[in-house]
BAKE-774433 format. One record per residue: x, y, z of N, C-alpha, C, O in turn; residue in one letter; residue number from 0. Coordinates in nm, 4 decimals. Example, Ala and Ser with C-alpha at 12.3 -4.5 7.8 and 13.67 -1.06 7.14 Angstrom:
BEGIN
[[1.3190,-0.5690,0.7800],[1.2300,-0.4500,0.7800],[1.3200,-0.3300,0.7800],[1.4236,-0.3319,0.8465],'A',0],
[[1.2850,-0.2250,0.7080],[1.3670,-0.1060,0.7140],[1.2900,0.0030,0.7870],[1.3409,0.1138,0.8039],'S',1],
END
This chain:
BEGIN
[[-1.7491,1.9421,-0.7258],[-1.6949,1.8751,-0.9183],[-1.6845,1.6997,-0.9052],[-1.6040,1.6306,-0.8428],'M',0],
[[-1.7849,1.6669,-0.9794],[-1.7219,1.5404,-0.9897],[-1.6362,1.5569,-1.1529],[-1.6295,1.6306,-1.2513],'P',1],
[[-1.5698,1.4043,-1.0835],[-1.4737,1.3333,-1.1949],[-1.5530,1.3262,-1.3205],[-1.6754,1.3275,-1.3337],'A',2],
[[-1.4467,1.3176,-1.4219],[-1.4818,1.3050,-1.5097],[-1.4894,1.1503,-1.6057],[-1.5543,1.1278,-1.7079],'K',3],
[[-1.4301,1.0922,-1.5562],[-1.3533,0.9166,-1.6175],[-1.3799,0.8579,-1.4960],[-1.4391,0.8930,-1.3940],'S',4],
[[-1.3071,0.7360,-1.5415],[-1.3129,0.6058,-1.4257],[-1.1485,0.6266,-1.4298],[-1.0949,0.5310,-1.3737],'K',5],
[[-1.0916,0.6839,-1.4593],[-0.9495,0.7232,-1.4584],[-0.9395,0.8183,-1.3563],[-0.9265,0.7780,-1.2407],'A',6],
[[-0.9434,0.9370,-1.3802],[-0.9889,1.0408,-1.3354],[-1.0126,1.0520,-1.2014],[-0.9625,1.1445,-1.1374],'Q',7],
[[-1.1142,0.9322,-1.1278],[-1.1814,0.9361,-1.0128],[-1.1463,0.8236,-0.9521],[-1.2106,0.8227,-0.8472],'Q',8],
[[-1.0261,0.6484,-0.9637],[-0.9170,0.6488,-0.9936],[-0.7597,0.7550,-0.9436],[-0.6883,0.7312,-0.8462],'K',9],
[[-0.7505,0.8115,-0.9930],[-0.6728,0.8780,-0.9773],[-0.5888,0.8902,-0.8130],[-0.5036,0.8418,-0.7385],'A',10],
[[-0.7500,1.0555,-0.8424],[-0.8028,1.1351,-0.6939],[-0.8468,1.0756,-0.5891],[-0.8859,1.1532,-0.5019],'A',11],
[[-0.8593,0.9045,-0.5526],[-0.8652,0.8055,-0.5203],[-0.7060,0.7564,-0.4681],[-0.7013,0.6767,-0.3744],'G',12],
[[-0.6354,0.7830,-0.5019],[-0.5191,0.7572,-0.4849],[-0.4050,0.9076,-0.3839],[-0.3203,0.9244,-0.2961],'A',13],
[[-0.4794,0.9683,-0.4712],[-0.3812,1.1126,-0.4031],[-0.4832,1.1354,-0.2845],[-0.4597,1.2540,-0.2612],'A',14],
[[-0.5271,1.1189,-0.2442],[-0.6266,1.1164,-0.1433],[-0.5649,1.0453,-0.0632],[-0.4901,1.0944,0.0214],'L',15],
[[-0.5855,0.9154,-0.0761],[-0.5396,0.7422,0.0055],[-0.3943,0.8287,0.1042],[-0.3706,0.8233,0.2249],'S',16],
[[-0.3178,0.9054,-0.0105],[-0.1576,0.9666,0.0520],[-0.2190,1.0715,0.1427],[-0.2168,1.0669,0.2657],'A',17],
[[-0.2721,1.1631,0.0712],[-0.2694,1.2977,0.1593],[-0.3207,1.2500,0.3216],[-0.2674,1.2973,0.4220],'K',18],
[[-0.4105,1.1688,0.3255],[-0.4579,1.0926,0.4761],[-0.3497,0.9999,0.4594],[-0.3845,0.8989,0.3982],'R',19],
[[-0.2344,1.0023,0.4930],[-0.1109,0.9680,0.4890],[-0.1616,0.7412,0.5227],[-0.1341,0.6548,0.6060],'G',20],
[[-0.2276,0.7506,0.4187],[-0.2599,0.5871,0.4005],[-0.1722,0.4623,0.3186],[-0.1750,0.3431,0.3492],'E',21],
[[-0.1022,0.5181,0.2177],[-0.0072,0.5106,0.1482],[0.0953,0.6436,0.1296],[0.0711,0.7640,0.1214],'T',22],
[[0.2179,0.5679,0.1268],[0.3552,0.7176,0.0442],[0.2958,0.7421,-0.0719],[0.2265,0.6676,-0.1412],'R',23],
[[0.3243,0.8383,-0.0859],[0.3435,0.9655,-0.1710],[0.4077,0.9758,-0.2746],[0.3594,1.0128,-0.3816],'V',24],
[[0.6128,0.9208,-0.2413],[0.6687,0.8268,-0.2931],[0.6094,0.7240,-0.4415],[0.6805,0.6927,-0.5370],'S',25],
[[0.4428,0.6831,-0.4201],[0.4125,0.5545,-0.4528],[0.3123,0.5712,-0.5810],[0.2518,0.4999,-0.6611],'D',26],
[[0.3374,0.7466,-0.5431],[0.2432,0.7900,-0.6809],[0.2607,0.8407,-0.7885],[0.3499,0.9253,-0.7820],'L',27],
[[0.2081,0.8274,-0.9089],[0.2654,0.8605,-1.0371],[0.1814,0.9646,-1.0906],[0.0700,0.9827,-1.0415],'Q',28],
[[0.2399,1.0627,-1.2240],[0.1137,1.0653,-1.3558],[-0.0071,1.1878,-1.2480],[0.0041,1.2784,-1.1654],'G',29],
[[-0.1115,1.1136,-1.3183],[-0.2232,1.2480,-1.2202],[-0.2685,1.2840,-1.0974],[-0.3187,1.3793,-1.0380],'A',30],
[[-0.2063,1.0931,-1.0706],[-0.2433,1.1216,-0.8879],[-0.1325,1.2368,-0.8381],[-0.1467,1.3493,-0.7903],'S',31],
[[-0.0325,1.1674,-0.8668],[0.0588,1.3272,-0.8103],[0.0332,1.4333,-0.8266],[0.0136,1.4983,-0.7239],'K',32],
[[0.0220,1.4954,-0.9410],[0.0095,1.6174,-0.9896],[-0.1410,1.6461,-0.8722],[-0.1604,1.7460,-0.8029],'D',33],
[[-0.2147,1.5411,-0.8818],[-0.3676,1.5617,-0.8006],[-0.2954,1.5932,-0.6184],[-0.3381,1.6799,-0.5422],'M',34],
[[-0.2013,1.5128,-0.5932],[-0.1780,1.5264,-0.4620],[-0.0853,1.6681,-0.4404],[-0.0756,1.7009,-0.3222],'Y',35],
[[-0.0193,1.7522,-0.5341],[0.0760,1.8598,-0.5344],[-0.0563,2.0078,-0.5554],[-0.0664,2.1211,-0.5082],'D',36],
[[-0.1218,1.9391,-0.6335],[-0.3160,2.1143,-0.6792],[-0.4228,2.0826,-0.5756],[-0.4916,2.1639,-0.5140],'S',37],
[[-0.4246,1.9300,-0.5663],[-0.5398,1.9901,-0.4828],[-0.5964,2.0088,-0.3490],[-0.5384,2.1165,-0.3352],'M',38],
[[-0.6734,1.9935,-0.2156],[-0.6936,2.0019,-0.1528],[-0.7854,1.8818,-0.1113],[-0.8643,1.8313,-0.1912],'S',39],
[[-0.7697,1.8350,0.0288],[-0.8363,1.6739,0.0992],[-0.9915,1.6813,0.0150],[-1.0400,1.5910,-0.0533],'E',40],
[[-1.0487,1.8116,0.0418],[-1.1875,1.8499,-0.0025],[-1.1983,1.7924,-0.1441],[-1.2573,1.6874,-0.1698],'D',41],
[[-1.1529,1.8493,-0.2098],[-1.1496,1.8546,-0.3594],[-1.1402,1.7270,-0.4465],[-1.1873,1.6958,-0.5559],'E',42],
[[-1.0272,1.6385,-0.3164],[-0.9853,1.5411,-0.4054],[-1.1617,1.4265,-0.3506],[-1.2267,1.3517,-0.4235],'L',43],
[[-1.1808,1.4543,-0.2299],[-1.2665,1.4127,-0.1731],[-1.3911,1.4081,-0.2708],[-1.4397,1.2954,-0.2613],'E',44],
[[-1.4400,1.4613,-0.3327],[-1.5132,1.4644,-0.3744],[-1.5054,1.4139,-0.5421],[-1.5983,1.3681,-0.6088],'D',45],
[[-1.3522,1.4403,-0.5884],[-1.3156,1.3081,-0.6845],[-1.3330,1.2444,-0.6944],[-1.3834,1.2062,-0.8001],'F',46],
[[-1.2993,1.1369,-0.5530],[-1.2728,0.9803,-0.5221],[-1.4259,0.9660,-0.5127],[-1.4598,0.8590,-0.5631],'A',47],
[[-1.5252,1.0340,-0.4677],[-1.7419,1.0040,-0.4773],[-1.7489,1.0317,-0.5805],[-1.8261,1.1277,-0.5793],'A',48],
[[-1.7248,1.0168,-0.6627],[-1.8490,1.0028,-0.8293],[-1.8148,0.8288,-0.8373],[-1.7236,0.7503,-0.8115],'T',49],
[[-1.9366,0.8301,-0.8844],[-1.9697,0.6653,-0.8752],[-1.9665,0.7321,-1.0536],[-2.0178,0.8182,-1.1252],'D',50],
[[-1.8862,0.6419,-1.0546],[-1.7977,0.5829,-1.1553],[-1.8878,0.5012,-1.2578],[-1.8493,0.4970,-1.3746],'R',51],
[[-2.0124,0.4321,-1.2197],[-2.1516,0.3764,-1.3175],[-2.1470,0.4931,-1.3879],[-2.1573,0.6089,-1.3474],'K',52],
[[-2.1246,0.4350,-1.5364],[-2.1618,0.5601,-1.6584],[-1.9872,0.6012,-1.7144],[-1.9397,0.6003,-1.8280],'G',53],
[[-1.9397,0.6267,-1.6136],[-1.8088,0.7367,-1.6637],[-1.7295,0.6423,-1.7734],[-1.7419,0.5204,-1.7856],'L',54],
[[-1.6565,0.7179,-1.8395],[-1.5810,0.6774,-1.9999],[-1.4169,0.6601,-1.8988],[-1.3753,0.7266,-1.8039],'P',55],
[[-1.3593,0.5449,-1.9699],[-1.2800,0.4797,-1.9274],[-1.1684,0.6505,-1.9521],[-1.0596,0.6810,-1.9031],'E',56],
[[-1.1990,0.6755,-1.9839],[-1.0698,0.8302,-1.9951],[-1.1184,0.8865,-2.0778],[-1.1489,0.8281,-2.1817],'H',57],
[[-1.1434,1.0267,-2.0586],[-1.1850,1.1656,-2.1678],[-1.0292,1.2371,-2.1617],[-0.9470,1.2618,-2.0734],'V',58],
[[-1.0387,1.2535,-2.2987],[-0.9417,1.3607,-2.3569],[-0.9268,1.4821,-2.3202],[-1.0428,1.5216,-2.3311],'D',59],
[[-0.8521,1.5926,-2.2752],[-0.8060,1.6371,-2.2395],[-0.7845,1.8054,-2.3021],[-0.6836,1.8334,-2.3669],'E',60],
[[-0.8923,1.9085,-2.2727],[-0.8771,2.0106,-2.3937],[-0.8136,2.1313,-2.3003],[-0.7829,2.2391,-2.3512],'D',61],
END
């Protein structure tokens, strides 16, 4: 499932980095912390790998 916004793609990248042990979990905040807690590494890879070209900066959640 691709990311729907640039912000979502960035948050997934931060969470993925923490899952892999490249950054500290304590450095995560907001959406990236929620993603770290609720998504698998494979799911985070899908979001983080989304091409940011053409994506809006933010998308309202419904």
